[in-house]
N, C-alpha and C positions, 0 to 999 in steps of 0.2 A: 530055783523056781520057787515062787510062793503060789499057792492055790486056795481058791475060795469058791465054795458052791453057793449058788443062788437059786432060789425058787421064785419064779416070777409071780407077781401079784396080778390079779385081774385088771387093777388100775394101771399096770404097765403096758397095756395093750392099745392099739389104735382101733380106728373103726373097721379095719379089714381083719381084725382078730390076730394081728402080728404084734410082736413086741415093738413098742414105739421107739423110734430112732433116737429120742432124747434120753432113753434109759442107759444106753451103753456107755456114754461118758461119765454118767453118775456111778454106775457099777464100777467101771475102771477106776475112778477116783477112790471109791471105798476100798478097793482091792489093793491100792497103794499104801494103805495103813502100815503094813509091816516094813515098808521102805521108810515111811515117816518115822517110825519107832527107832530105826538105826540112828537117826540124827536127834531125836527127841523122844527118848523111851516113854515119858509120861505124857506125850502129846501136849506139853505145856504151851499154850498159844502165846504166853508172855515171852516165851524164849524160842519162838519158832524160827528155824534157820533156813527155810526153803522158800523158793518162789517158783511158781509154775510159769514157764516162759512160752510154751507152745503145746498144743495137742492136735492130734489128727486121729481120725477114726476111719477105717474102711469097712463098709458093710459087704460081706461076702456071700451071704445066704439068708434066707428067711428065718426068723426066730418066732417060735411059738409059745403061747401060754400053756400051762399045764405040763411042761417038760422042764426038768431042772437044767441048770447051766452051770458051767465051771469057768472061772476067770483064772487064767495062768499069767503070772506076772514075772517078768525077767528084766535084767539090766542088759541093754543092748550097746551102750557106749559110756565110757568114763573119761571125762576130761579133767582139766585141773580144777575147775570150779563148778562144772555142770556135768550132767549125766542124763542119759535117755533110759526111760522105763518103757519097755516093750510088752504089750499085753495082748492076749488072745482070748476070745470068748468062744467056748465050745458048747455044742448042744447035740445030743445023741451021736457022739463020736465024730462030729464034723465042726470044723472051725467056721463060725459064722460071722465073726468080725474080729478086727485087730486094730491096734492103734499104738501110737507113741506119744509119750509125754516127756517134754524136755524140762528137767528140774535143775534149778541153780541154787547152789549153796550160798546163802546171803547173809551178810552182817547188817541187821537193821539199824543197829546204833551208828555204825560208820556209813551206813547206806551205800555199801559197795559189796561186790561179790568177795567170797571167801574160799580159800583152798579147801578141798574136801580132805578131812584128816585121813592119815594113813590107815588107822584102825578101822575106820569106815569103809575105806577104799578096798580093803582086804576082804571085808564081808560082801561088798557089792560085787567083787570078782567072782565069789562062790555062786552067784546067781546070774552069770553071764548066759545070754541066749546062744544057743547052738542050733542052726538050721538042720532039720533032719530031712534027708531026701527020701 
């Protein structure tokens, strides 16, 4: 698991004083940086090997300004050329949102998918999500 703490800004709120729903996908993308670095350690956009194929977000509870949040990032599926990044957003010990991003390893020069290298696959396996009951 990768973990990142976030302190919501005042501008992250909506008219009701909750965290705006548009912030969660933004925070989730930022928290995927350690996963990106597995494929591109320098985050070199000229050699970027990933495509975001799909995202979903489920809102599970209200989120509030003034209370820190934690994004937990896991790998939930590893295929031949794609993998799923499962993320949770926690505030005050409660999961308030979760979501999945489907990432595809992609060769931009050939314009086709590419197999995930075994060395990266091994690291991804170290971050597999395990449901805790």
